[in-house]
C-alpha positions, -999 to +999 in steps of 0.1 A: +150+631-612+161+643-576+125+632-563+131+596-577+166+595-562+150+603-526+124+576-531+150+549-539+167+559-505+134+554-484+124+523-465+104+496-482+073+506-462+077+542-474+082+530-508+049+510-510+032+539-494+044+563-520+040+540-550+005+530-538-027+549-546-037+571-516-071+549-511-049+518-503-026+534-479-050+531-448-056+494-454-020+485-458-010+504-427-036+484-407-024+452-420+012+459-409-001+468-378-019+436-370+012+417-382+033+433-355+007+430-328-003+393-333+032+377-322+028+397-291-007+384-283+005+349-288+033+355-266+013+368-236-014+343-242+000+310-248-026+293-269-012+262-283-021+245-314-038+218-292-066+239-281-096+252-303-112+286-294-148+295-303-171+320-295-187+298-269-162+270-256-124+265-254-114+228-261-080+217-256-069+180-267-038+168-250-044+131-257-016+109-265+012+132-256+030+109-230+023+134-202+031+124-167+011+153-153-014+179-161+001+208-183+003+240-162+000+263-192-039+255-198-063+285-203-085+289-172-116+292-195-111+258-210-144+241-209-135+206-226-100+191-218-091+158-233-062+140-213-066+105-228-040+080-234-011+095-212+008+087-178-012+110-156-014+098-118-037+125-105-014+132-076-016+163-055+000+185-081-024+176-108-055+180-084-042+216-076-040+223-114-074+210-120-088+231-091-081+263-111-102+251-143-134+262-128-151+265-162-146+226-173-178+209-183-160+178-198-129+160-185-115+129-201-088+112-181-093+078-195-064+055-203-040+069-178-023+054-146-045+066-119-045+044-088-066+063-062-094+089-061-088+109-032-112+132-011-121+165-029-103+159-060-127+177-081-146+198-057-143+233-075-155+218-108-192+226-101-199+231-138-184+195-147-212+173-165-190+145-180-162+127-161-144+097-178-121+081-155-122+047-176-091+023-183-069+032-154-056+013-125-078+026-096-084+004-067-094+028-039-124+054-042-125+075-011-160+085+002-157+122-007-138+116-041-167+134-060-176+160-037-188+193-052-198+175-087-232+190-083-236+192-120-222+159-131-245+139-152-223+110-165-194+093-147-174+065-163-152+041-139-151+011-160-121-008-166-106-003-133-097-026-102-122-013-078-132-039-053-155-021-028-173+012-029-187+032+000-225+035-001-221+072+002-197+079-025-221+091-049-247+109-026-235+142-035-240+135-072-277+148-072-277+152-112-261+118-120-279+101-146-255+075-162-230+055-141-205+030-157-188+003-133-184-024-158-153-047-156-142-040-121-138-064-092-169-057-073-185-086-056-212-064-038-227-030-038-248-013-012-269+014-026-294+037-009-329+037-023-328+075-030-302+072-054-317+080-088-301+070-122-312+067-158-287+040-168-262+017-150-237-006-163-226-033-139-212-063-164-179-080-161-180-080-123-174-112-101-210-106-082-215-126-054-253-132-054-256-135-015-270-112+011-244-087+003-260-081-030-297-078-018-298-041-014-286-037-050-310-063-063-338-046-046-329-010-058-328-024-096-362-040-091-378-010-074-363+018-095-368+027-133-330+023-139-320+007-171-292-019-166-272-021-196-259-054-210-282-072-185-275-106-201-239-102-193-245-089-157-245-124-140-236-140-106-201-156-102-207-170-069-219-192-054-217-219-080-254-229-078-265-195-092-238-189-118-247-174-148-277-162-134-285-124-136-280-104-106-315-089-110-334-121-110-313-145-088-331-158-058-317-147-026-331-160+005-342-136+033-341-161+060-304-168+055-298-130+054-315-125+086-296-155+104-263-141+091-272-106+102-281-117+135-248-137+138-230-104+127-247-084+152-238-108+180-203-107+170-202-070+171-220-069+205-198-092+222-166-073+207-179-041+221-187-056+256-151-068+257-138-035+248-160-018+276-148-044+301-111-037+292-117+001+294-134-004+327-106-027+340-079-001+329-099+026+347-102+009+378-063+004+378-057+039+370-047+064+400-070+091+411-059+121+395-071+153+407-069+189+392-061+222+407-095+227+416-096+197+435-120+178+410-112+144+400-099+142+361-114+120+338-096+090+327-083+095+295-094+072+265-069+049+257-057+045+221-031+026+203-005+039+227-008+009+250+002-014+224+032+005+216+042+005+253+039-033+252+058-036+220+087-018+235+085-036+268+086-068+250+116-057+228+135-046+260+129-080+277+139-101+246+171-079+239+182-084+277+175-121+275+197-123+243+226-106+258+224-125+289+224-157+270+255-143+251+275-136+283+267-171+299+268-194+269+308-196+268+307-208+308+279-234+300+300-246+270+332-250+288+316-268+318+296-294+293+329-299+273+350-306+304+324-330+319+334-361+300+332-388+330+310-419+326+304-448+346+318-480+334+293-507+329+299-544+339+290-554+304+315-533+287+349-551+289+362-538+256+358-503+269+378-513+299+407-528+279+408-497+256+410-473+287+434-497+304+459-497+272+456-460+269+467-455+306+497-479+301+511-459+270+519-429+295+546-451+311+582-452+298+591-481+274+615-509+292+636-529+266+646-563+267+612-574+283+585-600+274+548-593+272+542-601+306+562-572+322+537-545+319+516-565+341+542-568+369+552-533+366+516-522+370+513-541+403+546-526+415+534-493+406+503-498+427+523-510+456+530-480+477+544-482+512+545-454+538+582-448+549+593-439+585+598-403+574+561-400+564+569-401+526+555-428+501+581-452+490+581-463+454+595-498+447+592-496+411+621-469+412+644-493+432+638-522+410+643-501+379+677-488+392+688-525+404+682-537+369+700-508+353+730-514+375 
């Protein structure tokens, strides 16, 4: 009885160990041990439900999470990362996170809001074989955007806004076999003959089947590359070649040579003008000697002289405006005060108006008829010089006489 009482006062774990057979005690202890250790492992190593860990690869699916940036809690040994259908822009912080995931073999960034692929965005992902950046807003791809992707075999850039691609943008992709440029804004594509592919997709672009497309056409004909959806990969410009395949459309070599010669002449004339302007500026520069007595070379002028001219023009225009603002009131008063005009002989009405206006300045005289103003005008204009040198006005005398 005393033994039973002691058993009831023990913990539940001790009770189970006491009640269980001796053969199962060790197994129960191991289960309890792992139940206590497992939360600690999850806390120290944050593996979320979006990642699947197998003996060979770690796959993380972060698609459709409305993410604005790449998560920072990703495992460094992740091999397949799906970031589809988010709002990732692939800015500097996103690139820095990607550069730590050196074990990536597949990366899906499609259906995001990426606009620019900068240089060295993926240069540490040397094991990457599949890169999908389709259905974004990419308009600019820098020359070294795919540097370091030596194992890349499939690149998808479809459904973007790319208008131009540098000929060397894919030069570092030695193992690239599938390239998808479908539904962009490409009109021409200069490609090197050493570029090797198995399949290429070019449909949905406004191709201009002129001299700018000649390199691509030669490469498609000479290489064993399969052009996917060739029937829909047609010319958009010029109108005479519309709906023709870019691979079979006729491009006149003579026209290309004429256009190339004209372009070279333009470039040569431009370079000659630049050289002449540089020589002229060098001749105007003073002789500058160093401490050792040797003449220093005239420094190459960049865009600083344009900035200097802009500042000079701004100062002159500001000075002119200030001078105009100061002098404008004086000119205005001068123009307003100068109202004299020569009286024309054939303008009697104007003479009568001015004469009547002058007569209104004299004082009114009562009990006079309509002819009095004329008589008064004659008297007012009859001035005589008195003996004392003052002018005698007879109008005043007559007026005083009439008053008296």
